[in-house]
C-alpha positions as CSV (number, residue, x, y, z in Angstrom):
1,X,-110.3,53.3,-122.6
2,X,-110.6,56.4,-120.3
3,X,-108.1,59.2,-120.9
4,X,-106.1,60.7,-118.1
5,X,-108.0,64.0,-118.4
6,X,-111.4,62.3,-118.3
7,X,-110.4,60.2,-115.3
8,X,-109.2,63.4,-113.5
9,X,-112.5,65.2,-114.3
10,X,-114.5,62.1,-113.1
11,X,-112.7,62.1,-109.8
12,X,-113.2,65.9,-109.5
13,X,-117.0,65.5,-110.3
14,X,-117.4,62.7,-107.8
15,X,-115.9,64.9,-105.2
16,X,-118.2,67.7,-106.1
17,X,-121.2,65.3,-105.7
18,X,-119.9,64.3,-102.3
19,X,-120.0,68.0,-101.4
20,X,-123.7,68.1,-101.9
21,X,-124.1,65.3,-99.3
22,X,-121.9,67.0,-96.8
23,X,-122.3,70.8,-97.1
24,X,-119.0,72.6,-97.1
25,X,-118.6,76.0,-95.6
26,X,-116.3,77.9,-97.9
27,X,-113.7,80.2,-96.4
28,X,-114.6,83.8,-97.0
29,X,-112.8,85.3,-100.0
30,X,-112.3,89.0,-99.1
31,X,-113.3,91.3,-101.9
32,X,-110.6,94.0,-101.5
33,X,-111.0,97.6,-102.6
34,X,-108.2,98.1,-105.1
35,X,-106.4,101.4,-104.8
36,X,-103.6,103.3,-106.6
37,X,-101.3,102.3,-103.7
38,X,-101.7,98.6,-104.6
39,X,-100.9,99.4,-108.3
40,X,-98.0,101.9,-107.8
41,X,-96.4,101.3,-104.5
42,X,-93.2,99.3,-103.8
43,X,-93.6,99.7,-100.1
44,X,-97.2,98.6,-99.6
45,X,-95.7,96.4,-97.0
46,X,-92.0,95.3,-96.4
47,X,-91.0,94.0,-99.8
48,X,-88.9,91.0,-100.8
49,X,-86.1,91.1,-103.4
50,X,-87.1,90.8,-107.0
51,X,-90.8,91.7,-107.6
52,X,-91.2,94.9,-105.6
53,X,-94.6,93.6,-104.3
54,X,-95.5,91.6,-101.2
55,X,-97.6,88.5,-100.9
56,X,-100.5,90.5,-99.4
57,X,-100.8,92.8,-102.4
58,X,-103.8,91.8,-104.5
59,X,-101.8,92.4,-107.7
60,X,-99.4,89.6,-106.9
61,X,-99.4,86.9,-109.7
62,X,-97.3,83.8,-109.7
63,X,-96.9,81.2,-112.5
64,X,-95.6,77.6,-112.3
65,X,-94.5,75.8,-115.5
66,X,-93.2,72.3,-115.9
67,X,-92.4,69.9,-118.7
68,X,-95.0,67.2,-119.4
69,X,-93.4,63.8,-118.5
70,X,-90.0,65.4,-118.9
71,X,-87.7,62.4,-119.0
72,X,-89.9,60.6,-121.5
73,X,-90.0,63.7,-123.8
74,X,-86.3,64.1,-123.6
75,X,-85.6,60.5,-124.4
76,X,-88.2,60.4,-127.2
77,X,-86.6,63.5,-128.8
78,X,-83.2,61.7,-128.6
79,X,-84.4,58.6,-130.4
80,X,-86.8,60.3,-132.8
81,X,-90.1,59.1,-131.4
82,X,-93.3,61.1,-131.4
83,X,-94.0,61.3,-127.6
84,X,-97.5,62.6,-128.2
85,X,-98.7,59.4,-129.9
86,X,-96.5,56.4,-128.9
87,X,-96.6,55.1,-125.3
88,X,-93.1,55.5,-123.7
89,X,-91.7,54.7,-120.3
90,X,-88.2,55.5,-119.0
91,X,-86.5,52.8,-116.9
92,X,-84.0,52.9,-114.1
93,X,-82.9,49.3,-113.6
94,X,-86.3,47.6,-113.2
95,X,-88.3,50.6,-112.1
96,X,-90.4,53.1,-114.1
97,X,-89.2,56.6,-113.5
98,X,-91.1,58.4,-116.2
99,X,-94.3,57.5,-118.1
100,X,-95.7,59.7,-120.9
101,X,-99.4,60.4,-121.3
102,X,-100.2,57.9,-124.1
103,X,-98.9,55.2,-121.8
104,X,-100.9,56.5,-118.9
105,X,-104.1,56.0,-120.9
106,X,-103.3,52.2,-120.6
107,X,-103.0,52.5,-116.8
108,X,-99.2,52.5,-116.8
109,X,-97.8,54.7,-114.0
110,X,-94.7,55.1,-111.8
111,X,-96.1,54.4,-108.4
112,X,-98.0,51.1,-108.3
113,X,-97.1,49.5,-111.6
114,X,-94.2,47.0,-111.9
115,X,-92.3,46.7,-115.2
116,X,-94.0,43.3,-115.9
117,X,-97.5,44.8,-115.2
118,X,-96.7,47.7,-117.5
119,X,-95.9,45.4,-120.3
120,X,-99.1,43.5,-119.8
121,X,-101.2,46.7,-119.7
122,X,-99.5,48.2,-122.8
123,X,-97.9,45.6,-125.1
124,X,-96.7,48.4,-127.4
125,X,-95.0,50.2,-124.6
126,X,-91.6,51.6,-125.7
127,X,-89.1,51.1,-122.9
128,X,-85.9,53.3,-122.7
129,X,-83.4,52.9,-120.0
130,X,-81.6,56.0,-118.8
131,X,-78.0,56.5,-119.8
132,X,-75.4,54.8,-117.6
133,X,-71.7,54.7,-116.9
134,X,-70.3,51.2,-117.3
135,X,-66.9,49.9,-116.3
136,X,-64.2,52.1,-117.9
137,X,-66.6,54.6,-119.4
138,X,-65.6,58.2,-119.5
139,X,-68.9,59.4,-120.8
140,X,-72.4,58.0,-120.3
141,X,-73.8,55.6,-122.8
142,X,-77.0,53.7,-123.6
143,X,-76.0,50.2,-122.7
144,X,-78.1,47.2,-123.8
145,X,-78.5,45.5,-120.4
146,X,-77.2,47.7,-117.6
147,X,-77.4,46.5,-114.0
148,X,-77.1,48.3,-110.7
149,X,-74.1,46.2,-109.8
150,X,-72.1,47.0,-112.9
151,X,-73.3,50.4,-114.0
152,X,-74.0,53.9,-112.6
153,X,-77.0,56.1,-113.5
154,X,-76.4,59.3,-115.5
155,X,-78.8,62.2,-115.6
156,X,-76.6,64.3,-117.9
157,X,-79.1,64.3,-120.8
158,X,-81.9,65.6,-118.6
159,X,-79.7,68.4,-117.1
160,X,-78.7,69.5,-120.6
161,X,-82.3,69.6,-121.9
162,X,-83.3,71.4,-118.7
163,X,-80.7,74.1,-119.3
164,X,-82.1,74.7,-122.8
165,X,-85.6,75.2,-121.4
166,X,-84.3,77.5,-118.6
167,X,-82.4,79.5,-121.2
168,X,-85.7,80.1,-123.1
169,X,-87.4,81.1,-119.8
170,X,-84.6,83.5,-119.1
171,X,-84.6,85.0,-122.6
172,X,-88.3,85.1,-123.2
173,X,-89.5,86.0,-119.7
174,X,-86.7,88.0,-118.0
175,X,-84.4,89.4,-120.7
176,X,-86.5,90.1,-123.8
177,X,-89.6,92.3,-123.9
178,X,-92.9,90.9,-125.0
179,X,-94.0,91.6,-128.5
180,X,-96.3,94.6,-129.0
181,X,-96.5,98.2,-128.1
182,X,-96.7,97.7,-124.4
183,X,-93.3,96.1,-123.8
184,X,-89.9,97.4,-122.8
185,X,-90.5,99.3,-119.6
186,X,-89.7,98.7,-116.0
187,X,-91.1,100.2,-112.8
188,X,-88.7,101.9,-110.4
189,X,-89.1,104.2,-107.4
190,X,-89.5,107.9,-108.2
191,X,-90.2,109.6,-104.9
192,X,-89.6,108.5,-101.3
193,X,-90.9,110.6,-98.4
194,X,-89.8,108.7,-95.3
195,X,-92.7,106.3,-94.4
196,X,-94.5,107.3,-97.6
197,X,-94.8,104.8,-100.4
198,X,-92.4,104.9,-103.3
199,X,-94.2,105.6,-106.6
200,X,-93.0,103.6,-109.6
201,X,-91.2,105.1,-112.6
202,X,-91.2,103.6,-116.0
203,X,-87.7,103.0,-117.4
204,X,-86.3,101.2,-120.4
205,X,-85.1,98.2,-118.4
206,X,-86.6,94.7,-118.5
207,X,-84.3,92.3,-116.7
208,X,-86.1,92.5,-113.3
209,X,-89.7,92.4,-114.6
210,X,-90.1,88.7,-114.0
211,X,-88.3,86.7,-111.3
212,X,-87.6,83.1,-112.3
213,X,-86.9,80.3,-109.8
214,X,-85.8,76.9,-111.0
215,X,-87.7,74.5,-108.7
216,X,-86.3,71.2,-110.1
217,X,-84.9,69.8,-113.3
218,X,-88.2,70.2,-115.1
219,X,-90.2,73.0,-113.4
220,X,-89.9,76.6,-112.6
221,X,-91.8,79.4,-110.8
222,X,-92.2,82.9,-112.1
223,X,-93.3,86.1,-110.2
224,X,-95.0,88.2,-112.8
225,X,-96.4,90.8,-110.3
226,X,-94.2,93.6,-111.4
227,X,-94.6,92.8,-115.1
228,X,-98.5,92.8,-115.0
229,X,-98.6,96.1,-113.1
230,X,-96.3,97.6,-115.7
231,X,-98.5,96.3,-118.4
232,X,-101.7,97.7,-116.8
233,X,-100.1,101.2,-116.6
234,X,-98.9,100.9,-120.2
235,X,-102.3,99.7,-121.5
236,X,-104.4,102.1,-119.4
237,X,-102.2,105.3,-119.0
238,X,-105.0,107.2,-117.3
239,X,-104.1,105.1,-114.2
240,X,-100.7,106.7,-114.1
241,X,-101.1,109.5,-111.6
242,X,-97.4,110.0,-110.9
243,X,-97.2,113.5,-112.3
244,X,-100.2,114.4,-110.3
245,X,-98.5,113.2,-107.1
246,X,-95.4,115.3,-107.7
247,X,-97.2,118.5,-106.8
248,X,-98.8,117.1,-103.6
249,X,-97.5,117.1,-100.0
250,X,-97.1,113.9,-98.1
251,X,-100.6,113.8,-96.6
252,X,-102.2,114.6,-99.9
253,X,-100.2,111.9,-101.7
254,X,-101.2,109.3,-99.1
255,X,-104.9,110.2,-99.5
256,X,-104.6,110.1,-103.3
257,X,-102.9,106.8,-103.3
258,X,-105.6,105.3,-101.1
259,X,-108.3,106.4,-103.6
260,X,-110.0,103.3,-105.1
261,X,-109.2,102.6,-108.7
262,X,-111.9,103.2,-111.3
263,X,-113.7,100.2,-112.8
264,X,-112.3,98.4,-115.7
265,X,-113.5,100.1,-118.9
266,X,-116.7,98.8,-120.4
267,X,-115.0,98.0,-123.7
268,X,-112.6,95.7,-122.0
269,X,-115.4,94.1,-120.1
270,X,-117.2,93.4,-123.4
271,X,-114.0,92.0,-125.0
272,X,-113.3,89.6,-122.1
273,X,-116.0,87.1,-122.9
274,X,-116.2,83.7,-121.4
275,X,-114.6,82.3,-124.6
276,X,-111.7,84.8,-124.2
277,X,-111.1,83.7,-120.6
278,X,-111.3,80.1,-121.5
279,X,-108.7,80.6,-124.2
280,X,-106.3,81.9,-121.5
281,X,-107.0,78.7,-119.5
282,X,-109.5,80.1,-117.0
283,X,-110.9,77.5,-114.5
284,X,-114.6,77.6,-114.1
285,X,-116.7,75.3,-111.9
286,X,-118.7,72.6,-113.6
287,X,-121.7,72.9,-111.4
288,X,-123.7,75.0,-113.8
289,X,-123.6,78.1,-111.6
290,X,-121.1,80.0,-113.8
291,X,-122.9,80.6,-117.0
292,X,-120.8,83.7,-117.6
293,X,-117.7,85.2,-116.1
294,X,-118.4,87.9,-113.6
295,X,-117.5,91.6,-114.2
296,X,-113.8,91.9,-114.7
297,X,-111.7,93.6,-112.0
298,X,-108.1,95.0,-112.3
299,X,-106.8,91.9,-110.4
300,X,-108.6,89.6,-112.9
301,X,-107.0,91.6,-115.7
302,X,-103.6,91.3,-114.1
303,X,-104.0,87.5,-114.0
304,X,-105.1,87.5,-117.7
305,X,-102.0,89.4,-118.7
306,X,-99.8,86.9,-116.9
307,X,-101.7,84.0,-118.6
308,X,-101.2,85.7,-122.0
309,X,-97.4,85.8,-121.4
310,X,-97.2,82.2,-120.3
311,X,-99.0,81.0,-123.4
312,X,-96.4,82.9,-125.5
313,X,-93.3,81.4,-123.7
314,X,-94.8,77.9,-123.7
315,X,-95.4,78.1,-127.5
316,X,-91.8,79.2,-127.9
317,X,-90.5,76.1,-126.1
318,X,-92.6,73.9,-128.4
319,X,-91.4,75.7,-131.5
320,X,-87.7,75.8,-130.5
321,X,-87.3,72.4,-128.7
322,X,-90.5,70.4,-129.4
323,X,-91.3,69.9,-125.7
324,X,-94.8,70.5,-124.4
325,X,-95.3,72.1,-121.0
326,X,-98.2,72.9,-118.7
327,X,-98.6,76.0,-116.6
328,X,-100.6,77.3,-113.7
329,X,-101.3,81.0,-113.0
330,X,-102.6,82.1,-109.6
331,X,-102.0,84.4,-106.7
332,X,-99.2,82.3,-105.0
333,X,-96.8,79.4,-105.5
334,X,-98.9,76.7,-103.9
335,X,-101.9,77.5,-106.0
336,X,-99.9,77.9,-109.2
337,X,-98.4,74.5,-108.8
338,X,-101.8,72.9,-108.2
339,X,-103.1,74.6,-111.3
340,X,-100.2,73.5,-113.6
341,X,-101.1,69.9,-113.0
342,X,-104.8,70.3,-113.3
343,X,-105.2,70.0,-117.1
344,X,-102.0,68.2,-118.2
345,X,-100.6,67.7,-120.7
346,X,-99.9,70.7,-122.9
347,X,-102.3,73.2,-121.3
348,X,-102.6,75.8,-118.6
349,X,-105.0,76.7,-115.9
350,X,-105.7,80.2,-114.8
351,X,-107.2,80.6,-111.3
352,X,-108.8,83.9,-110.4
353,X,-108.7,84.9,-106.7
354,X,-112.5,84.8,-106.2
355,X,-112.6,81.2,-107.5
356,X,-110.1,79.8,-105.1
357,X,-112.5,78.2,-102.5
358,X,-114.6,76.4,-105.1
359,X,-111.4,75.2,-106.9
360,X,-109.8,73.9,-103.7
361,X,-112.8,72.3,-102.0
362,X,-113.0,68.9,-103.9
363,X,-109.3,68.4,-104.4
364,X,-107.3,65.9,-102.4
365,X,-105.2,67.9,-100.0
366,X,-102.3,65.6,-100.6
367,X,-101.9,67.1,-104.0
368,X,-100.8,70.3,-102.3
369,X,-97.1,71.0,-102.4
370,X,-95.5,69.8,-99.1
371,X,-98.5,67.7,-98.1
372,X,-97.9,64.6,-100.3
373,X,-95.4,62.8,-98.1
374,X,-95.2,61.9,-94.4
375,X,-96.9,65.0,-93.3
376,X,-99.9,64.3,-95.5
377,X,-100.1,60.8,-94.1
378,X,-100.0,62.1,-90.6
379,X,-102.9,64.5,-91.3
380,X,-104.9,61.7,-92.9
381,X,-104.3,59.5,-89.8
382,X,-105.3,62.3,-87.5
383,X,-108.7,63.3,-89.0
384,X,-109.4,60.7,-91.7
385,X,-110.2,63.4,-94.2
386,X,-109.2,63.3,-97.9
387,X,-110.2,66.6,-99.5
388,X,-109.3,70.1,-98.8
389,X,-112.9,71.1,-98.2
390,X,-113.1,68.5,-95.4
391,X,-110.0,69.9,-93.7
392,X,-111.8,73.3,-93.5
393,X,-113.8,71.7,-90.7
394,X,-110.7,71.5,-88.5
395,X,-110.3,74.7,-86.5
396,X,-107.1,76.7,-86.2
397,X,-106.8,75.9,-82.5
398,X,-107.0,72.2,-83.3
399,X,-104.2,72.4,-85.8
400,X,-102.1,74.6,-83.5
401,X,-102.6,72.1,-80.7
402,X,-101.2,69.3,-82.8
403,X,-98.4,71.1,-84.7
404,X,-97.8,74.5,-83.1
405,X,-96.8,77.2,-85.5
406,X,-96.8,74.7,-88.3
407,X,-100.5,74.2,-87.6
408,X,-101.0,77.9,-88.4
409,X,-99.1,77.4,-91.7
410,X,-101.2,74.3,-92.5
411,X,-104.5,76.1,-91.7
412,X,-103.6,78.9,-94.1
413,X,-102.2,76.6,-96.8
414,X,-105.4,74.6,-97.2
415,X,-107.3,77.9,-97.6
416,X,-105.0,78.9,-100.5
417,X,-102.8,81.2,-98.5
418,X,-99.1,80.9,-99.3
419,X,-96.6,83.7,-98.7
420,X,-93.5,81.9,-99.9
421,X,-91.4,83.9,-102.3
422,X,-90.1,83.3,-105.8
423,X,-86.3,83.4,-105.5
424,X,-83.9,84.0,-108.3
425,X,-81.3,81.1,-108.4
426,X,-77.6,81.6,-108.9
427,X,-75.2,79.1,-110.3
428,X,-74.6,75.8,-108.5
429,X,-72.0,75.9,-105.8
430,X,-71.6,72.1,-105.8
431,X,-71.7,69.1,-108.0
432,X,-72.0,65.4,-106.9
433,X,-71.6,62.0,-108.4
434,X,-72.7,59.1,-106.3
435,X,-73.1,55.4,-106.4
436,X,-75.2,53.2,-104.1
437,X,-74.0,49.6,-103.5
438,X,-76.5,46.8,-102.8
439,X,-74.8,44.6,-101.6
440,X,-72.0,46.7,-100.2
441,X,-68.4,46.5,-101.3
442,X,-65.4,45.9,-99.1
443,X,-62.2,46.2,-101.2
444,X,-60.3,48.9,-103.0
445,X,-60.4,46.7,-106.2
446,X,-64.2,47.1,-106.2
447,X,-64.2,50.8,-105.4
448,X,-61.5,52.4,-107.5
449,X,-63.1,51.8,-110.9
450,X,-66.2,53.7,-109.6
451,X,-64.0,56.6,-108.5
452,X,-62.7,56.8,-112.1
453,X,-66.3,56.9,-113.4
454,X,-67.2,59.6,-110.9
455,X,-64.2,61.7,-111.9
456,X,-65.2,61.5,-115.5
457,X,-68.8,62.5,-114.7
458,X,-67.7,65.5,-112.6
459,X,-65.3,66.5,-115.4
460,X,-68.1,66.4,-118.0
461,X,-70.5,68.4,-115.8
462,X,-68.0,71.1,-114.9
463,X,-67.0,71.5,-118.6
464,X,-70.6,71.9,-119.5
465,X,-71.0,74.7,-116.9
466,X,-67.9,76.3,-118.2
467,X,-69.5,76.8,-121.6
468,X,-71.5,79.6,-120.0
469,X,-69.0,80.6,-117.3
470,X,-65.5,79.7,-118.5
471,X,-63.6,80.3,-115.3
472,X,-65.7,78.2,-112.9
473,X,-63.4,76.5,-110.3
474,X,-64.3,74.3,-107.3
475,X,-62.5,75.1,-104.0
476,X,-62.5,71.5,-102.9
477,X,-62.9,67.9,-104.0
478,X,-64.9,65.9,-101.4
479,X,-65.0,62.1,-100.9
480,X,-68.0,60.9,-99.0
481,X,-69.0,57.4,-98.0
482,X,-71.6,55.6,-95.9
483,X,-70.6,52.4,-94.1
484,X,-73.1,49.7,-93.2
485,X,-74.4,50.3,-89.7
486,X,-73.3,53.9,-89.7
487,X,-75.8,56.6,-88.8
488,X,-74.3,59.1,-91.3
489,X,-71.9,59.8,-94.1
490,X,-68.3,60.6,-93.4
491,X,-66.3,62.9,-95.7
492,X,-62.8,64.0,-96.5
493,X,-61.7,66.8,-98.7
494,X,-58.8,68.3,-100.5
495,X,-58.3,71.7,-102.1
496,X,-58.8,71.9,-105.8
497,X,-58.9,75.2,-107.8
498,X,-58.9,75.9,-111.5
499,X,-57.7,73.1,-113.7
500,X,-57.9,73.4,-117.5
501,X,-60.5,71.2,-119.3
502,X,-58.0,69.0,-121.1
503,X,-56.4,68.0,-117.7
504,X,-59.6,68.1,-115.6
505,X,-60.7,64.4,-115.6
506,X,-57.1,63.2,-115.0
507,X,-56.6,65.6,-112.1
508,X,-59.9,64.8,-110.5
509,X,-59.1,61.1,-110.7
510,X,-55.6,61.5,-109.3
511,X,-56.8,63.5,-106.2
512,X,-59.7,61.2,-105.7
513,X,-57.4,58.2,-105.5
514,X,-55.2,60.1,-103.0
515,X,-58.2,60.9,-100.8
516,X,-59.2,57.2,-101.0
517,X,-55.7,56.0,-100.1
518,X,-55.4,58.3,-97.2
519,X,-58.8,57.3,-95.7
520,X,-60.8,54.2,-96.6
521,X,-57.9,52.7,-98.6
522,X,-55.7,52.8,-95.5
523,X,-58.5,51.4,-93.4
524,X,-59.1,48.5,-95.8
525,X,-55.4,47.5,-95.6
526,X,-55.6,47.1,-91.8
527,X,-56.4,43.7,-90.1
528,X,-60.1,43.2,-89.6
529,X,-61.1,45.3,-92.6
530,X,-63.5,42.6,-93.7
531,X,-66.1,44.0,-91.3
532,X,-66.2,47.3,-93.3
533,X,-69.0,47.4,-95.9
534,X,-69.4,50.5,-98.1
535,X,-73.0,51.2,-99.0
536,X,-72.7,54.6,-100.6
537,X,-69.7,56.3,-102.2
538,X,-69.7,59.8,-103.7
539,X,-67.3,62.3,-105.1
540,X,-68.3,66.0,-105.3
541,X,-67.1,69.5,-105.9
542,X,-67.7,72.1,-103.2
543,X,-67.5,75.8,-103.3
544,X,-67.7,76.2,-107.0
545,X,-67.0,79.9,-107.9
546,X,-65.6,82.0,-110.7
547,X,-61.8,81.7,-110.8
548,X,-59.5,84.6,-110.1
549,X,-58.4,86.7,-113.0
550,X,-54.8,85.5,-112.8
551,X,-56.0,81.9,-113.2
552,X,-57.6,82.6,-116.6
553,X,-56.1,81.2,-119.9
554,X,-54.7,83.8,-122.3
555,X,-57.6,83.7,-124.7
556,X,-60.1,84.8,-122.0
557,X,-58.3,88.2,-121.7
558,X,-59.3,89.0,-125.3
559,X,-62.8,87.7,-125.0
560,X,-65.6,90.2,-124.6
561,X,-67.3,89.9,-121.2
562,X,-70.8,88.7,-121.2
563,X,-73.4,91.1,-119.8
564,X,-74.2,90.1,-116.2
565,X,-77.6,90.4,-114.6
566,X,-77.8,92.2,-111.3
567,X,-77.3,89.7,-108.5
568,X,-80.2,88.9,-106.3
569,X,-80.4,87.4,-102.9
570,X,-80.9,83.7,-102.8
571,X,-83.0,81.6,-100.4
572,X,-83.5,78.0,-99.7
573,X,-85.0,75.6,-102.2
574,X,-88.5,75.1,-101.0
575,X,-88.9,71.8,-102.9
576,X,-87.1,70.1,-100.1
577,X,-88.6,72.0,-97.2
578,X,-91.3,69.5,-96.3
579,X,-93.3,70.6,-93.3
580,X,-91.3,73.8,-92.9
581,X,-92.8,77.3,-92.5
582,X,-92.6,78.9,-95.9
583,X,-91.1,82.0,-94.3
584,X,-88.2,80.2,-92.7
585,X,-84.9,81.5,-94.1
586,X,-82.4,78.9,-92.9
587,X,-82.4,75.1,-92.8
588,X,-81.9,73.1,-89.6
589,X,-78.2,72.8,-89.8
590,X,-76.1,71.4,-87.0
591,X,-72.3,71.4,-86.8
592,X,-70.7,68.0,-86.1
593,X,-67.1,67.3,-85.0
594,X,-66.2,64.0,-86.6
595,X,-62.9,62.6,-85.2
596,X,-62.5,60.4,-88.2
597,X,-62.6,63.3,-90.6
598,X,-60.2,66.1,-91.4
599,X,-62.8,68.8,-90.9
600,X,-65.9,69.7,-88.9
601,X,-69.1,68.9,-90.8
602,X,-72.3,70.9,-91.3
603,X,-75.2,68.4,-91.3
604,X,-78.8,68.6,-92.5
605,X,-81.4,65.8,-92.3
606,X,-84.1,65.6,-94.9
607,X,-87.5,65.6,-93.2
608,X,-89.0,63.7,-96.2
609,X,-86.7,60.7,-96.2
610,X,-84.4,61.2,-93.2
611,X,-81.3,61.1,-95.5
612,X,-78.4,63.1,-94.1
613,X,-76.5,65.6,-96.2
614,X,-73.1,66.7,-94.9
615,X,-70.7,69.4,-96.0
616,X,-67.1,70.1,-94.8
617,X,-66.5,73.4,-93.1
618,X,-63.3,74.9,-94.5
619,X,-60.9,76.4,-92.0
620,X,-60.8,79.8,-93.7
621,X,-64.6,80.1,-93.5
622,X,-64.5,79.6,-89.7
623,X,-62.2,82.6,-89.4
624,X,-63.4,85.0,-92.2
625,X,-67.1,84.6,-91.8
626,X,-67.4,85.1,-95.6
627,X,-70.9,85.0,-96.9
628,X,-69.9,83.7,-100.4
629,X,-69.4,80.1,-101.2
630,X,-69.6,79.1,-97.6
631,X,-70.5,75.7,-96.2
632,X,-74.0,76.9,-95.6
633,X,-74.5,77.9,-99.3
634,X,-72.9,74.7,-100.4
635,X,-75.3,72.7,-98.2
636,X,-78.3,74.7,-99.6
637,X,-77.2,73.8,-103.1
638,X,-77.0,70.1,-102.1
639,X,-80.5,70.4,-100.9
640,X,-81.5,71.7,-104.3
641,X,-80.0,68.6,-105.9
642,X,-81.5,66.3,-103.3
643,X,-84.6,65.4,-105.3
644,X,-82.3,64.2,-108.1
645,X,-79.9,62.5,-105.7
646,X,-82.8,60.5,-104.3
647,X,-83.0,58.8,-107.6
648,X,-79.3,57.8,-107.3
649,X,-79.5,56.7,-103.7
650,X,-82.9,55.0,-103.6
651,X,-83.1,52.9,-106.7
652,X,-82.4,49.7,-104.7
653,X,-85.5,50.3,-102.7
654,X,-87.8,50.6,-105.7
């Protein structure tokens, strides 16, 4: 029986052999002269919030970390099964939605393996169905024989476990210092002479060293650029020329900052043996040409420091929760995500910049983030190529002729160039509970029990969020529905506000029933209502924010406030920006005036599945132009949950 890792290496080696038959011209990897400006400056080029370093700075280091077969690990921990030894698959109705690595060794997978086939391939396969809400349930349960017609999927367990992992990421990467004498410092501007670069000061702050972005329920990106530069200055203090710069005029400072850095000390070169690099997860080609690692540069050392930190936090997750993770460390998000999946499970891959072309050449380009869906199929149909190295034969002008500016982005992406940023995420501004009906329903008697279930689910989720932020309150409760034959979802909303936990489920249910009675319920009471068929029904909170002080219960006034991290700007969730330029800052949102709804709607169409998300535009937002908790931010948060909502909406098609 061939293991997953062996199969992956076999495919990789086969692709390498194919290279020999069709010579690949590698993109030139520029060997940059590293200067003090790269190491010290926060204004090397226009910076983005968080890291104080731009994508073009050679000291940029990004990590991606995800949980190995997350849902399977979460369920195995719940029932007390060793996920590393026993084959486990998680079910949603009759479809496999998660398969652990022991099961994959038998050929069981999520994509082209039916439930019946999985049982044949692996007779000892442990099957666990996700939790569901049944008729009358106020909390999700593990029912014996749930069906799509009588039950509703719940992802609450996975969200809770995801929060535990994110808490560790936040504590161990962004709030607590690393162990050892080099920790506990931050870099901040010390001088600013107009156009001149700002030189970094070491201070005793840590919270902005590493920017963490939750990409989905089981994966996150980390920008370690500021952290590794800080560590280099701490470990090699002779590189700290800030005091020297203080006595110089602007011209002299500029000249000094553009001076090349000295070489990495010989002692460090000797310590960084091939074995040391491999312990950090370094990727080396298997063609026999890399008998030893080349002379170490400061950029290589920066990547090594980042890999060292990721090993530490991954071990802490195993020790604290028992979950294994895999990580990738590289110069940008696209490469880091590729690397994290390269040696799964329970491993990490470190990719040094000068190795990028050899690493990419034999890989299928559809493994690259954003190229696995319709866009990847379109590329394959256009040129009939399968590997990244083959795509290098396509010129920039050819790609631009086909896709315009997006062609430029594609040309750069397949060469390992990705300027997308790691963005700190704030709390969710929306929550949704949805049910897909196949076949559709046409009566209030069929719909009302599901509204009760959705009210319970929203109540549970909001109460969980309030454990961290007690005064969270949604501005509105929104009822959405999709009718058979309709091109998009319709919605109706009512104001909400802060409701105490002990009354929350009852109040959600009461207002949901009123929304129903005033809209679809009324329509279903009219003659000819038999033609109405509801295919999707959802209930959601919109505009979730911290409640006003006068809304707080008495005990909160006597509770010590939690320390707050400095707010950071947020950006769109790139996991849903298929075929979009990474630098795009806003989604393609259009405003729709729906005569059947109480409010205008902001609409966004998913380029991956063409599903339409809609959010009501509150009247006060049209007037005030407030940039907090607006319909645009709400829609962006729905986009962030869209990957998970796919599971709720698309199970009938699997």
